FIDODO-534546 format. One record per atom (N, C-alpha, C): residue in three letters; z, y, x. Coordinates in steps of 0.2 Angstrom, whole numbers, padded with zeros to 4 digits, always signed. Atoms other than C-alpha are relative to their C-alpha. Layout:
REM FIDODO-534546
ALAZYX...
This chain:
REM FIDODO-534546
MET-0004+0006+0001MET+0075+0697-0741MET-0004-0006+0001SER+0003+0006-0002SER+0071+0680-0735SER-0001-0004-0006ARG+0001+0004+0006ARG+0064+0667-0746ARG+0006-0005-0001PHE-0006+0004+0000PHE+0079+0656-0742PHE+0005+0003-0004SER-0005-0003+0003SER+0091+0669-0748SER-0002+0001-0008GLN+0003-0001+0007GLN+0080+0673-0764GLN+0001-0007-0004LYS+0000+0007+0004LYS+0080+0654-0768LYS+0008-0001-0001SER-0007+0001+0001SER+0099+0653-0765SER+0003+0004-0006GLN-0002-0005+0006GLN+0102+0668-0777GLN-0002-0002-0006SER+0002+0002+0006SER+0091+0661-0790SER+0003-0007-0003GLN-0003+0006+0002GLN+0099+0644-0790GLN+0007-0001+0003PRO-0006+0001-0004PRO+0117+0646-0785PRO+0004-0006-0002GLY-0003+0006+0002GLY+0122+0630-0794GLY-0002-0005+0005MET+0003+0005-0004MET+0111+0620-0783MET+0003+0000+0007VAL-0003-0001-0006VAL+0119+0627-0767VAL+0007-0003+0000ALA-0006+0003+0001ALA+0136+0623-0773ALA+0000-0007-0001ALA+0001+0007+0001ALA+0131+0606-0778ALA-0001-0004+0007ASN+0001+0002-0006ASN+0124+0603-0761ASN+0005+0000+0005VAL-0006+0000-0004VAL+0139+0609-0752VAL+0005-0005-0002GLN-0005+0004+0003GLN+0150+0599-0763GLN-0002-0008+0003ALA+0002+0007-0002ALA+0139+0583-0759ALA+0001-0001+0008VAL-0001+0001-0007VAL+0140+0586-0740VAL+0008+0000+0001GLU-0007+0001-0001GLU+0159+0589-0741GLU+0003-0006-0002SER-0003+0006+0002SER+0162+0574-0751SER-0002-0006+0004THR+0002+0005-0005THR+0152+0563-0739THR+0004+0001+0006TYR-0004+0000-0006TYR+0161+0570-0724TYR+0007-0002-0002LEU-0007+0003+0002LEU+0178+0566-0733LEU+0000-0007-0001ALA+0001+0007+0001ALA+0172+0549-0737ALA+0000-0004+0007LEU+0000+0003-0007LEU+0168+0546-0718LEU+0007+0001+0003GLN-0007+0000-0002GLN+0185+0552-0714GLN+0005-0005-0002ARG-0004+0005+0003ARG+0193+0540-0726ARG-0002-0007+0003THR+0003+0006-0003THR+0182+0526-0718THR+0003+0000+0007GLN-0003+0000-0007GLN+0188+0531-0701GLN+0007-0002+0000ARG-0007+0002+0000ARG+0206+0530-0706ARG+0001-0007-0002ALA-0001+0007+0002ALA+0204+0514-0714ALA-0002-0005+0006LEU+0001+0005-0005LEU+0196+0506-0699LEU+0005+0001+0006VAL-0006+0000-0004VAL+0210+0513-0688VAL+0006-0004-0003GLY-0005+0004+0003GLY+0222+0505-0700GLY-0001-0007+0001MET+0002+0007+0000MET+0213+0489-0700MET+0001-0002+0008THR-0001+0002-0007THR+0214+0489-0681THR+0007-0001+0002ILE-0007+0000-0002ILE+0232+0493-0680ILE+0003-0007-0004ALA-0002+0006+0003ALA+0235+0479-0693ALA-0002-0007+0004CYS+0002+0005-0004CYS+0225+0467-0683CYS+0005-0001+0007ALA-0005+0001-0006ALA+0236+0471-0667ALA+0006-0002-0002ILE-0007+0002+0002ILE+0252+0469-0677ILE+0000-0008-0002LEU+0001+0007+0002LEU+0246+0453-0684LEU-0001-0005+0006GLY+0002+0004-0006GLY+0239+0446-0668GLY+0006-0001+0005THR-0006+0000-0004THR+0255+0450-0658THR+0006-0003-0003ALA-0006+0002+0003ALA+0268+0446-0670ALA+0000-0007-0004VAL+0000+0006+0004VAL+0262+0432-0681VAL-0005-0006+0003LEU+0004+0005-0002LEU+0247+0423-0674LEU+0001-0002+0008ARG+0000+0003-0007ARG+0248+0412-0658ARG-0006-0004+0001GLY+0006+0004-0001GLY+0231+0405-0652GLY+0002-0005+0005LEU-0001+0005-0005LEU+0228+0391-0641LEU-0001+0003+0007HIS+0000-0003-0006HIS+0233+0396-0624HIS-0005-0003+0005GLY+0005+0003-0005GLY+0219+0394-0611GLY-0007-0002-0003ALA+0006+0002+0003ALA+0205+0391-0624ALA-0006+0003+0003LEU+0006-0003-0003LEU+0194+0403-0616LEU-0001-0002+0008GLY+0000+0002-0007GLY+0198+0397-0598GLY-0002+0006+0004ASN+0002-0005-0005ASN+0189+0407-0585ASN-0005+0005-0003ARG+0005-0004+0004ARG+0177+0415-0598ARG+0003+0006-0003ILE-0003-0006+0003ILE+0189+0429-0602ILE-0004+0006+0000TYR+0004-0006-0002TYR+0177+0442-0595TYR-0005+0001-0005LEU+0006-0001+0005LEU+0163+0438-0608LEU+0002+0004-0006PRO-0001-0005+0005PRO+0172+0446-0623PRO+0001+0007+0002VAL-0001-0007-0003VAL+0177+0461-0612VAL-0007+0003+0001ILE+0007-0003-0001ILE+0158+0463-0607ILE-0003+0002-0007VAL+0003-0001+0007VAL+0153+0462-0626VAL+0003+0006-0002ALA-0003-0006+0002ALA+0166+0475-0630ALA-0002+0007+0003THR+0003-0006-0004THR+0160+0487-0616THR-0007+0001-0003SER+0007-0001+0002SER+0142+0484-0622SER+0000+0004-0007LEU+0000-0003+0007LEU+0147+0488-0640LEU+0002+0008+0000LEU-0002-0007+0000LEU+0155+0505-0635LEU-0005+0004+0003THR+0005-0003-0003THR+0141+0509-0624THR-0006+0002-0005PHE+0005-0001+0005PHE+0129+0506-0638PHE+0002+0005-0005ALA-0003-0005+0005ALA+0140+0516-0650ALA-0001+0007+0002TYR+0001-0007-0003TYR+0140+0531-0638TYR-0007+0002+0000THR+0008-0001-0001THR+0121+0530-0635THR-0003+0001-0007LEU+0002+0000+0007LEU+0118+0528-0654LEU+0002+0007-0003ARG-0003-0007+0003ARG+0129+0544-0658ARG-0004+0005+0003ASN+0003-0005-0003ASN+0120+0554-0645ASN-0008+0000-0002ALA+0008+0000+0001ALA+0102+0548-0650ALA-0001+0001-0008MET+0002+0000+0007MET+0104+0547-0669MET+0005+0005-0004VAL-0005-0003+0004VAL+0120+0555-0676VAL+0000+0008+0001LEU+0000-0007-0001LEU+0120+0572-0667LEU-0007+0003-0002PRO+0006-0003+0002PRO+0101+0575-0670PRO+0000+0001-0008ALA+0000+0000+0008ALA+0104+0571-0689ALA+0005+0005-0002LEU-0005-0006+0002LEU+0119+0583-0689LEU-0003+0007+0001ALA+0004-0006-0001ALA+0108+0597-0682ALA-0005+0001-0005GLU+0005-0001+0006GLU+0095+0594-0695GLU+0003+0002-0006LEU-0004-0001+0006LEU+0108+0593-0708LEU+0003+0007-0001ARG-0002-0007+0000ARG+0115+0610-0703ARG-0005+0005-0001ARG+0006-0005+0002ARG+0098+0618-0704ARG-0002-0001-0007ASN+0002+0001+0007ASN+0094+0610-0721ASN+0005-0004-0003PRO-0006+0004+0003PRO+0110+0605-0730PRO-0002-0002-0007ARG+0002+0002+0006ARG+0100+0603-0746ARG-0004-0007+0000ASP+0004+0006-0001ASP+0090+0588-0740ASP+0005-0007-0001PRO-0005+0006+0000PRO+0099+0572-0747PRO-0002-0006+0004LYS+0002+0006-0004LYS+0089+0560-0736LYS+0003+0002+0007LEU-0003-0002-0007LEU+0096+0570-0720LEU+0008-0002-0001LEU-0007+0002+0001LEU+0114+0568-0728LEU+0001-0007+0000GLN-0001+0007+0000GLN+0111+0550-0731GLN-0001-0003+0007ARG+0001+0002-0007ARG+0104+0547-0713ARG+0006+0001+0005TRP-0006-0002-0004TRP+0119+0556-0705TRP+0006-0004-0002SER-0005+0004+0002SER+0131+0547-0715SER+0000-0008+0002ARG+0002+0007-0002ARG+0123+0530-0712ARG+0001-0001+0008ASN+0000+0000-0007ASN+0122+0533-0693ASN+0008+0000+0002ASN-0007+0000-0001ASN+0141+0538-0693ASN+0003-0006-0001LEU-0003+0007+0002LEU+0146+0522-0702LEU-0002-0005+0005ILE+0002+0005-0005ILE+0136+0512-0689ILE+0004+0001+0006VAL-0004-0001-0006VAL+0145+0520-0675VAL+0007-0002-0001GLN-0007+0002+0002GLN+0162+0518-0683GLN+0001-0008+0000ALA+0000+0007+0000ALA+0158+0500-0686ALA+0000-0003+0007LEU+0000+0002-0007LEU+0154+0497-0668LEU+0006+0001+0004CYS-0007-0001-0003CYS+0170+0505-0662CYS+0005-0005-0003ALA-0005+0005+0003ALA+0180+0494-0674ALA-0001-0007+0002ALA+0002+0007-0002ALA+0171+0479-0668ALA+0003-0002+0007VAL-0003+0001-0006VAL+0179+0481-0651VAL+0008-0002-0002GLY-0006+0002+0002GLY+0196+0480-0660GLY+0000-0007-0002LEU+0000+0007+0002LEU+0191+0464-0668LEU-0002-0005+0005THR+0001+0005-0006THR+0185+0457-0651THR+0007-0001+0003GLY-0007+0001-0002GLY+0203+0460-0646GLY+0004-0005-0004PHE-0003+0004+0004PHE+0209+0451-0661PHE-0002-0008+0001ALA+0003+0007-0002ALA+0197+0436-0657ALA+0003-0002+0006LEU-0003+0002-0007LEU+0204+0436-0639LEU+0007-0003-0001GLN-0006+0003+0001GLN+0221+0434-0646GLN+0000-0007-0003LEU+0000+0006+0003LEU+0216+0420-0657LEU-0002-0006+0005PHE+0002+0005-0005PHE+0208+0411-0642PHE+0005-0001+0005GLY-0005+0001-0005GLY+0224+0413-0632GLY+0000+0004+0006ALA+0000-0004-0005ALA+0220+0427-0621ALA+0007+0004+0001ALA-0006-0003-0001ALA+0234+0437-0613ALA+0001+0006-0005THR-0001-0005+0005THR+0242+0450-0625THR-0002+0007+0003PRO+0002-0007-0003PRO+0239+0465-0613PRO-0008+0001+0000ILE+0007-0001+0000ILE+0220+0462-0613ILE-0002+0002-0007ALA+0002-0002+0007ALA+0219+0462-0632ALA+0003+0007-0002LEU-0003-0007+0002LEU+0231+0477-0634LEU-0004+0005+0004THR+0004-0005-0004THR+0220+0486-0621THR-0007+0001-0005LEU+0005-0001+0004LEU+0205+0483-0632LEU+0001+0003-0007TYR-0002-0003+0006TYR+0214+0488-0648TYR+0001+0008+0002ALA-0001-0007-0002ALA+0219+0505-0639ALA-0007+0003+0001ILE+0007-0003-0001ILE+0201+0508-0633ILE-0004+0001-0007ALA+0004+0000+0007ALA+0194+0504-0651ALA+0003+0006-0004ILE-0003-0006+0003ILE+0206+0517-0658ILE-0001+0006+0003CYS+0002-0006-0003CYS+0203+0530-0645CYS-0008+0002-0001TYR+0007-0001+0002TYR+0184+0528-0648TYR-0001+0002-0007LEU+0001-0002+0007LEU+0186+0529-0666LEU+0002+0008-0001PHE-0001-0007+0001PHE+0194+0546-0664PHE-0005+0004+0004LEU+0004-0003-0004LEU+0183+0551-0650LEU-0007+0001-0003LEU+0006+0000+0004LEU+0167+0547-0660LEU+0000+0001-0007ARG-0001-0001+0007ARG+0173+0553-0676ARG-0005+0005-0003PRO+0005-0004+0003PRO+0162+0562-0689PRO+0001+0007+0001ILE-0001-0008+0000ILE+0159+0581-0686ILE-0002+0003-0006ARG+0001-0003+0006ARG+0159+0592-0700ARG-0007+0004+0000PRO+0007-0003-0001PRO+0141+0598-0704PRO+0001+0007-0002
């Protein structure tokens, strides 16, 4: 019998507590993702239906926020591959380590916040009077990336 299985049999309450902590963290990350998607949809509705910005306030500089949004998504994808997925692999190997759980959770939140920032860039574009299709495209991209880069169950 391995040392790990002996330990888990001698302390069954700790294994259940660790599994419960991982599961509750995963559920909290899912709730956060849903809240960010809801916020992005609310910004899209608010921006298209209620707010009307100054048309032409950005002038010829409309491409600058789009470059920022693209950079944010590239950074989010790179951060996920460089930090979230390795932390997930370590967490799967050692689910008892609370520091690994915290690091995995924190990195997932950062990636989700970067994806939601793209939707907020679309909202800012609408406030500055950009064309509605550009802003709606940024909203759609933000929502797609929030689902594409969602937390993976450990």
